[in-house]
Steps between C-alpha positions, in 0.01 A plus 500: 500500500175436314237330715164344452208687646399376845148520629436620853260213559617162379140383471421787263778426251367339182612147453741397228226379268313830508820696445582265214169581332580873495854426378375287211227747404752780465736275302220402263403865467859585407499224241179634348629858489823378339311302235264792422794739471681271257188471285416871497837670440582586137724261310769761447544525879606138524853375468689186592638631828157619617329171409775307678454709817120464479534124452725479808243689710216284368688177564594612850140594575368167372761299692422692819128429459565129456737472796336770709514312831875455490562848359273667754672317784841620375379858455354512848824373652728708277331828395810620314425240231206711383748770401610255230155535347553875479835435329327263259282792393807714425565353151132550412520868589834542321376332181141621500565845639429637845206694358367210297200278574715235666532727801161370617642148536772619738250667734362165616836415657437773758141385550618147582764639735225692683311176556800302625716739701501780751559861400878504532537216251237651272678836492831335411337315209321816383829692517672229295227514237515880489875488448459251215232720349726805495788289369280387211383857445859624495589234244222635277682835482339802337164331439442445871627845590213660308243322721595645838148484655479129421847440643386658824151350518547140385737388782232609748296200387747267672413613856135535397494138384675401822226679694244296308688184600509612863125565488444151359712349777305693763179373346633145531599568861155639582330211325712248689422677828128500421516132405679416824246690708220326314662163567536579869139617521382187322706285737356681803147465363552132429634446852199683648260294294678182605478597867130578460442168324681302766309683772173420323603138451588465868171657600283306257663159532743446784333732752154353437635147523668578831181666624302185421760285675486730801120474524514120475776483760304722744205262483711190567492518885120517493466205265753298699264519801173465311574286193835326456400397147439860396821603674688242297340627177586861586857399585533341158360819346760704690778277373367525144475877535858521622614306197307739276653799680849358457433440131367854458805644675729299271300620203541864600875452533515317168309783330783737587733300273247382239513665157206304361257778593683738264431278198193529275206308645514196272876464539470528880222241514691258277810536721302450825315193370816344357690550827211360704460196274872423512505530880186298576513246218136575410444533124393851404406666171463871426268629230584866470418719201792745494410702193455876453231555764718712729587417858391586850685756708758375746277516811226299328748244367634453851158417644409264212827307525463482879148357462628233261784415737258460789266287287791273404607480864149385592516234231830379640376488860142379466399377154708183449485589128693348211443774243448878509407741221551877520318680219426862420300698248426870475255500790569203728778288645435150633700245699350150463609179669378139483538440872264385770292817487269642766181698535612864529300722737309802377688829481346630820604185687865479394594612850395158624811355331725696735379290792665199337817689416408560133581868445601479133159548336430802719824669395443411135152653506636818661778526239249466216276763656794737542571509124135531401458132415290219644604155620276195476566142614320204344546139598347176609634200691686273259481747210777744575490874561507808277608842626396774256585869500301759308784727386496880471558651153859506375701815432544499122759775517751258646722281287336169414610189681723250333317179423627236740518135424302248698658408829483136584 
C-alpha cells in the first residue's frame, strides 16, 4: 500500500501550508514547461490528438493549482491518486513521442511524488512512469528503436527527479525543525526576560515599599512611649504603605496578563489613559504624535508606560483633579492635571515622601533613570501638577507606531 512519508519527529514535519507552497511551485513549474514546449516545437510535430492531450494536462494542472488545498489533502490521504497523474501523461507521450520534448513535462510528476510521499510510494510512481515511457516508445516502432541510448537514459530522470523532490522535502523538514527550535529558544528567552523583569520590579517597588513599612513599624514602639502624636502619624504612614504594597502586588500580577506593553508606545499610552479615564470618571486627553519617528524597544516602553500609570494613580489618589492631559513629543512626555497641586521636594529630598507613605515619585524617578531618562515634577498649590519625563532616543529601525486617536 502506498503511504505518505512520516517524520520521526512530529515537531519537525513541515506544516500543511509549507508543503502546499512546494506543491504549488512544482505545479506552476510544470505549467511553464508545458507552455514553453508547446511554443517551441515545430508546427509539423503538432496534431489534434497531441494538442488534446496537452490541453488535458494543462487544464488538470491549472485546476489543481486553484484547488490545491483540497487536492493536496486528498493526495496525502490517498497516495495512489497521484498515479492518475502519471496516467494522464501517457497520452502526451503516446502522441508527442517518448523521445520528444514533452518528456520533460512528465518528469515533474516524479518530483512532486518525492515531495509528498515516502520512498516506497515514490518508487511505485516512478515504475509506472517508466512503464508508460516504454509503452510510448514501443508504439513509436522503428524510429524509437534507433535511439537505444536515449531509451535507456531518459527513464533514469524519473528517479532523479524524485530524488530532487525528496531533497526539497528534507529541506522543508530541516527548515521546520530550525524554525521550531528558534521558536522554543525565543520562548525561553522571553520567559527569562520576564522573570528578570518581575524580579527587578519586586526589588525596586514592592521590596522597597515593604522595607519602608518595616522601618516605620520598628519605630512605632518608641514613638508610642515618647510621642503618641508621632506614633499616630507613623501608624497612618504604615497603613498607607501597606495599601501601596498591595497595589504594587496587584500591579505585578496584572502585568503577567497585560498585553498593552507589547503595543507601540503611543498605542499603549492611549489604551492606558482611556482605561484609566473610564474607570475613574476623570476626563483625560492624549496628544500623541504617532508618525514615522520609530519606537522605543520593549524594555523602555515598559518603564515609560509604568511611569504614566503611576502618575495617573497619584492623580486619582491625591490630586482631586477634573481633567488630565498626557502629551508626548520626540523628546519628552508629560502628564498634567488641574488638581490641588503641591510643592514637590527637590530630587535629593524625594525620600522624605516615603515617611508619609508616598513611594510613587521615588519609583517613577528610578524607572526614568533606568532607561536613561530624567523625571521632573512641577507644581504649586491650587495650580495642579506636571510630571515630565525626558525620553531616551527612539529606535528608528522598528516599525512606526500607529497614530492613535485621542482618548477621552
